[in-house]
C-alpha positions as CSV (number, residue, x, y, z in Angstrom):
1,X,-27.5,11.9,-12.4
2,X,-24.9,12.0,-15.1
3,X,-25.3,13.7,-18.4
4,X,-28.2,12.2,-20.3
5,X,-29.4,11.5,-23.9
6,X,-32.5,10.1,-25.5
7,X,-33.1,6.7,-27.1
8,X,-36.1,5.8,-29.1
9,X,-38.0,2.8,-27.9
10,X,-41.5,1.6,-28.4
11,X,-44.3,2.8,-26.0
12,X,-44.7,-0.9,-25.0
13,X,-41.1,-1.2,-24.1
14,X,-41.1,2.1,-22.2
15,X,-44.2,0.9,-20.3
16,X,-42.5,-2.4,-19.4
17,X,-39.3,-0.9,-18.2
18,X,-41.2,1.8,-16.2
19,X,-43.2,-1.0,-14.5
20,X,-40.2,-3.0,-13.8
21,X,-38.3,-0.1,-12.4
22,X,-41.2,0.8,-10.1
23,X,-41.4,-2.8,-8.9
24,X,-37.7,-2.7,-8.1
25,X,-37.9,0.7,-6.5
26,X,-35.3,1.9,-9.0
27,X,-35.0,4.6,-11.6
28,X,-35.4,3.6,-15.2
29,X,-31.7,4.4,-15.7
30,X,-30.7,2.0,-12.9
31,X,-33.0,-0.8,-14.3
32,X,-31.7,-0.4,-17.8
33,X,-28.1,-0.4,-16.6
34,X,-28.7,-3.6,-14.6
35,X,-30.4,-5.2,-17.6
36,X,-27.4,-4.4,-19.8
37,X,-25.0,-5.8,-17.2
38,X,-27.1,-9.0,-17.0
39,X,-27.0,-9.4,-20.8
40,X,-23.2,-8.9,-20.8
41,X,-22.9,-11.5,-18.0
42,X,-25.1,-13.9,-19.9
43,X,-23.0,-13.6,-23.0
44,X,-19.8,-14.2,-20.9
45,X,-21.4,-17.3,-19.4
46,X,-22.3,-18.7,-22.8
47,X,-18.7,-18.1,-24.0
48,X,-17.3,-19.8,-20.9
49,X,-19.6,-22.8,-21.3
50,X,-18.4,-23.7,-24.8
51,X,-15.9,-26.5,-25.4
52,X,-12.3,-25.4,-25.6
53,X,-10.6,-25.5,-29.0
54,X,-7.5,-27.7,-29.5
55,X,-5.3,-24.6,-29.4
56,X,-6.8,-23.5,-26.1
57,X,-6.2,-27.0,-24.7
58,X,-2.6,-27.0,-25.8
59,X,-2.1,-23.6,-24.3
60,X,-3.5,-24.8,-20.9
61,X,-1.3,-27.9,-21.1
62,X,1.9,-26.0,-22.0
63,X,4.8,-26.1,-19.6
64,X,5.0,-22.7,-17.8
65,X,8.6,-23.2,-16.8
């Protein structure tokens, strides 16, 4: 494993992530990394699902030639 550090989380959160990692047959580090990736993907999906602004529409409609 790469160099590590400590983060402070509640005992409840620690127990939940430990259980989830065990269910997934992963380390806690792998589970947390995947959770962070999923949160980032969710944020990107929300950004992509918003309506385009007038400026964005104009940019898309612009002549590329």
